[in-house]
C-alpha positions, 0 to 999 in steps of 0.5 A, spaced: 715 124 227 720 122 221 723 128 219 720 126 212 721 122 206 724 125 200 722 120 194 724 123 187 718 123 182 718 116 180 722 111 186 718 105 182 718 100 187 721 100 195 722 097 200 723 100 208 725 097 215 723 101 222 724 099 228 719 102 232 721 105 240 720 098 242 726 095 238 721 091 234 723 092 227 716 092 222 718 091 214 715 095 208 714 094 201 711 099 196 709 099 189 709 105 184 707 105 177 708 109 170 704 105 165 696 104 165 699 097 166 703 098 171 698 101 176 693 095 174 695 091 180 694 090 188 698 088 193 694 082 196 695 078 202 695 071 203 696 065 208 704 066 205 705 073 206 704 077 200 703 078 192 703 083 187 697 081 183 693 084 176 686 087 178 685 086 171 681 079 169 684 074 165 690 078 165 696 074 162 702 073 167 708 078 167 713 075 172 716 082 172 709 085 174 706 080 178 710 077 184 711 074 191 714 080 194 714 078 202 715 071 204 718 066 210 724 063 210 725 059 216 726 064 221 727 069 216 723 074 212 724 076 206 722 083 201 722 085 195 720 088 188 720 081 184 720 073 183 728 073 186 724 073 193 722 066 192 729 065 189 733 067 195 727 064 200 728 057 197 735 058 197 736 060 204 732 054 206 736 050 203 742 052 207 745 057 202 748 063 205 745 069 203 752 072 199 752 067 195 745 066 193 745 073 190 751 071 186 745 069 181 740 075 181 740 079 175 737 086 174 731 085 170 731 084 163 727 091 161 733 095 157 735 100 157 732 101 165 735 095 168 731 096 174 734 093 180 732 088 184 731 089 192 730 085 197 730 085 205 733 079 209 730 080 216 732 075 222 736 076 227 739 080 223 738 085 217 740 086 210 739 090 204 740 086 198 741 091 191 742 088 184 743 094 179 747 095 172 752 101 173 756 103 167 755 096 163 756 092 169 753 088 174 754 090 181 751 085 187 751 088 195 748 085 200 748 091 207 748 090 213 742 095 217 743 097 223 737 096 228 736 102 232 729 104 235 726 109 232 730 109 226 729 105 220 732 105 212 728 105 205 731 103 199 727 104 192 729 102 184 729 109 181 731 117 182 731 122 177 725 126 173 719 121 171 720 121 164 728 118 165 728 115 171 735 112 173 737 106 178 738 108 185 737 102 190 741 104 195 739 105 203 737 110 205 736 112 213 730 114 216 730 118 223 725 119 228 721 113 228 715 113 233 708 110 231 710 105 225 703 105 222 703 113 222 712 112 219 708 108 213 702 113 212 707 119 211 710 114 206 705 113 203 703 120 203 710 122 200 708 118 193 705 121 187 697 119 188 697 118 180 703 114 180 702 110 187 699 102 187 699 100 194 704 099 200 704 094 206 706 094 213 708 088 217 711 086 224 718 082 222 719 077 221 712 075 219 711 076 212 703 076 213 703 085 212 698 088 218 698 094 214 695 096 206 693 102 203 691 102 196 689 107 191 682 109 191 
């Protein structure tokens, strides 16, 4: 079993990549929300992958809250916390390299937070994309994630206290991964029950989740 997820009170949105004992990588995506509008969402699977959708009938589309969070890009998978998922996937399909495509991604336009953009890109190798603001400058990183059986990584947008979150958006290792469904359940239970919206788990590089957990 994992050693436990040490999450901040409000992690925001996050991605995870876990490798089971057979060497199969699995992706995870989770959403939490502080405001009623941010909690009025659900993870909805379709034939293309996974979207974050409003649960309010007739609600106006908000690109910062409603977006495709998992889809394919040829033989690769892209999972992330905003509409940059589509932008990165389209660029990869057009033959562009990941580092170049990331240069067109900016943090979210939600001052003063300037929420970081996160993306997992998984194919023969796995990378974590993070685009965040530091000291008024935009920092873009593409980290290769080592895939070891029984190990994993997570990254989430925020750290710090609930009322004054700060940017996180860095890979954090996870050890002792056995049953990946149990790992996903443990991650879900580590999220504040008042804030959590949904969590999805899928077998990479397939974009359609195998398990979806939702707030009751």
